[in-house]
C-alpha positions in Angstrom: -161.3 -29.8 22.7 -159.2 -31.5 25.0 -157.5 -33.8 22.4 -156.0 -33.4 18.7 -158.4 -33.8 15.9 -156.7 -35.8 13.1 -157.9 -35.2 9.4 -157.2 -38.1 7.3 -157.9 -39.3 3.8 -156.3 -40.1 0.4 -154.2 -37.6 -1.3 -156.2 -34.6 -2.6 -159.1 -34.8 -0.2 -158.7 -31.5 1.3 -157.1 -32.2 4.6 -154.8 -29.3 4.7 -157.4 -26.8 3.4 -160.2 -27.9 5.8 -157.8 -28.0 8.6 -156.5 -24.7 8.3 -160.3 -23.5 8.1 -161.5 -25.5 11.1 -158.3 -24.4 13.2 -159.0 -20.7 12.6 -162.9 -21.1 13.2 -161.9 -23.2 16.4 -159.0 -20.8 17.4 -156.6 -23.7 17.6 -153.3 -24.2 16.1 -153.0 -26.0 12.8 -150.5 -28.8 12.1 -149.5 -30.2 8.8 -147.6 -33.3 9.4 -146.0 -33.0 6.0 -145.0 -29.4 6.6 -143.5 -30.4 10.0 -141.3 -33.0 8.4 -140.2 -30.7 5.7 -139.3 -27.9 8.2 -137.4 -30.6 10.5 -135.4 -32.1 7.4 -135.2 -28.8 5.1 -136.3 -31.0 2.3 -139.6 -31.8 0.4 -141.6 -34.9 1.0 -140.7 -35.9 -2.4 -137.1 -35.5 -2.0 -137.1 -37.3 1.4 -139.3 -40.2 -0.1 -137.2 -40.5 -3.0 -133.9 -40.5 -1.0 -135.1 -42.7 1.9 -137.5 -45.0 0.2 -140.9 -45.6 1.3 -140.2 -47.6 4.4 -137.7 -45.2 5.9 -140.0 -42.3 5.3 -142.8 -44.1 6.9 -140.8 -44.5 10.1 -139.7 -40.8 9.9 -143.3 -39.7 9.5 -144.5 -42.1 12.5 -141.8 -40.4 14.8 -143.0 -37.0 13.6 -146.6 -38.0 14.3 -145.6 -39.2 17.9 -144.1 -35.7 18.5 -147.6 -34.3 18.3 -148.2 -35.5 21.8 -146.1 -32.9 23.2 -147.8 -29.9 21.3 -150.9 -28.1 22.4 -154.1 -29.6 21.2 -155.1 -28.6 17.5 -156.1 -29.7 14.3 -153.7 -32.0 12.5 -153.6 -32.9 8.7 -151.8 -36.1 8.3 -150.4 -37.6 4.8 -152.6 -39.8 2.9 -150.4 -42.9 3.8 -149.8 -42.0 7.6 -152.9 -44.2 8.8 -151.8 -47.2 6.8 -148.4 -47.8 8.5 -147.4 -49.5 11.6 -149.8 -48.6 14.6 -150.4 -45.1 13.4 -154.2 -45.2 13.0 -154.5 -47.0 16.5 -152.4 -44.2 18.0 -154.3 -41.5 16.5 -157.6 -43.1 17.6 -155.9 -43.2 21.2 -154.7 -39.7 21.1 -157.8 -37.6 19.8 -160.6 -37.7 17.3 -160.0 -39.0 13.8 -162.0 -37.9 11.0 -161.9 -39.6 7.5 -162.5 -36.9 4.6 -164.1 -39.6 2.3 -164.2 -38.3 -1.4 -165.2 -39.9 -4.7 -162.5 -41.1 -6.9 -163.7 -38.6 -9.6 -163.0 -35.7 -7.2 -159.6 -37.0 -6.2 -158.6 -37.3 -9.8 -159.7 -33.9 -10.6 -157.5 -32.5 -7.9 -154.6 -34.7 -8.5 -154.1 -34.8 -12.3 -152.1 -31.5 -12.1 -150.2 -32.4 -9.0 -148.7 -35.8 -9.9 -145.0 -34.2 -10.1 -145.2 -33.1 -6.6 -146.7 -36.6 -5.1 -144.0 -39.2 -5.0 -146.6 -42.0 -5.5 -148.0 -40.4 -8.6 -144.9 -39.6 -10.4 -145.2 -40.4 -14.1 -148.8 -41.7 -13.9 -151.4 -39.9 -16.1 -154.5 -40.8 -17.8 -155.9 -44.2 -17.3 -152.9 -45.2 -15.4 -153.5 -42.6 -12.9 -157.2 -43.6 -12.4 -156.2 -47.3 -12.1 -153.6 -46.5 -9.6 -156.0 -44.3 -7.5 -158.8 -46.9 -7.4 -156.1 -49.7 -6.5 -154.5 -47.5 -3.6 -157.7 -46.1 -2.3 -159.2 -49.6 -2.0 -156.1 -50.6 0.1 -156.1 -47.7 2.3 -159.7 -47.6 2.8 -159.3 -50.4 5.3 -157.5 -48.1 7.6 -159.4 -44.8 6.8 -162.7 -46.4 7.8 -161.3 -47.0 11.2 -161.7 -43.3 11.9 -164.1 -42.3 14.6 -165.8 -39.9 12.3 -166.2 -40.3 8.6 -167.6 -37.3 6.5 -168.3 -37.2 2.8 -170.2 -34.8 0.3 -170.7 -31.1 0.6 -170.2 -29.0 3.7 -167.5 -31.1 5.4 -166.6 -28.3 7.9 -170.1 -28.0 9.0 -170.4 -31.7 9.5 -167.2 -31.9 11.5 -168.4 -29.0 13.7 -171.7 -30.5 14.2 -170.0 -33.6 15.8 -167.7 -31.7 18.0 
């Protein structure tokens, strides 16, 4: 690979998990954009989001994304909202291969229901309120996610991605 591979998708889609597996299998570095931000600022994403507000956080996120251009080619897991702000999606498409991990809402909900306290946009949402919110936000974000060069869904996501490389 001569360019970064960007994994994107909704919260709970498995970007970090799959990214680590893919990086290990390909012998490439793995970059988790959220982890890079947390390391730089010494605070959790939740704390930064709460302190800065969403607009300022998204700018910080875009800046962190651009810094990837100076790092060795690797596998990058971006935050669920990263592709949806500014020109982030266009930038990722120009800088590498973008892959949308498309998951059914039922799978996302099963993964997210125990993580609402750690995810700023999900705080305080449970049951039907969580499901409604996930449906609405996914509908909004899908417009951006679908701009990825590759969309994978279902089982064997790792194999699907490797087949396309």
